[in-house]
Every structure is written in structure tokens, then in C-alpha cells.
N, C-alpha and C positions, 0 to 999 in steps of 0.2 A: 854178591851185591854189597856195596859199601855205603854207609850212610853218615850224615853229619846231622847232629841235633841242634835245635835252637835252645834258648834259655829255658823254655817250658817243656823240653824233651819231645817236642814234635819234630818229625823228620823235615829238615830244611833243604837238604840236597842229597842226591844219590849218585853213585858212580858204578859203572860196570867195568871192572878191570880184571883181566885174566891173569896178569902176572903178580898181583898182590902188592905192587908198588903204589900205594895210595897215600894221599896227603896225611900228615900227622893228626889232623883234627877229624878224620874219618875213621870208622871201624867197620869190621865185617859183621853183617847182620843176617845173612842168609836170605831166604825168600821173604818178600814183603807182602802184607795183605793189601787189598784194594778197597777203597781209595786211600792211598798212603797218608794223605793230609788229614785223615780222621783218626790217626793212631799215634799214641805216645809210645816211646820205647823206655820201659822202666825195668831195671834189673834183668835184662836179657829177654823180656817178654813184651810183645806188642799188646797194648791195651786200647780198646776202642774208646775214644774220647773226642767226639766231634766238637769242633769249635762252635760256639754260639754265634751265628752270623749277625744277629741283631741283639746285643745285650740291652737290658732294660735301661731306659732313660732315668735320670734322677727323679723326674716327676712320677714315673711309674713306680719306682722303688719307694718313694715317699708315700704314694697312694696305698701300696700293698702293706706297708708298715703301719700306716694310720688305720687301715682296715683291721689289722690284727689287734691293735690297741683297743679299738672300739669293740671288737668281738670279745675281748677278755676283760673289759671294764667291770663286768658283773662280779668277777672274783673280788675286786677291791670293794665294791658296794657290799657284797656279802660279808667281807671281813669287818667292815665298818659297822654294819647292822647287827651281826651275830657273833663276831669274833672268830669265825671259822678261818683257818689258815689258808693262805694262797699257796698252791703247789710251787715248790722251788723252781721247777722247769718253766713254769709260766712267768715267774718273776724274772728269770734269766732271759727268756725270749722277749719279754716286754722291754727290758733294759737294752737288749740288742736292737730291737725295733726303734726305740727312741734315738739310739746312737746312729742308726742308719738314715734317719730323716735329716735332710739338709735343707735349710731355709734359704731362699734367695735374698 
């Protein structure tokens, strides 16, 4: 079995050739797992990595990130009122959440 990978290392094409004369952008991969469209080929190993058929909309992404910010606001209130430190991982995730929110 010969395969060609797309830019994300998913199998984009397959060839069955007995003589080994395959196009330059294909390589031999042996037996393929099924369904092949759910596997990436990385460093000679098939990794199960199904594509997300319905990635979240920006509105959904905004909502999830706003929810996270609301759930962690208490850390900042506590810091203001008592001086207790906000955990670094929370500060980083809050920054990432703010950056992921896109206003129309």
C-alpha cells in the first residue's frame, strides 16, 4: 500500500501497486487502519485523530471563553479584597480566553 499525505498528515490518496513504481510524492506505508480518513501518519505510525466534522462557531467559542472568564472572576475579587495571589495557570488561561474572543 502506498499513500500520499495532505499538509496535515492525513492520508489524502492511496495506491495499490505490485511493482513498486509509484509516483514520487507517495511512499510505502504497509497495511492501513480503517477508516483511513480518521488517521494521521506521523513518524511511521498511524495515529487515530478523527477530524472534527463541526468545528465550533466563533459565537460558540466566544461563549465558552466568556463563561470561563466569569467562572474565574472570583480569583481577581479575592486578590483585590485579600491580596491572595491568582494562580499563574489561571492568569494564562484568562489571557488566552480574552484573546480568543472576537467581537463582530
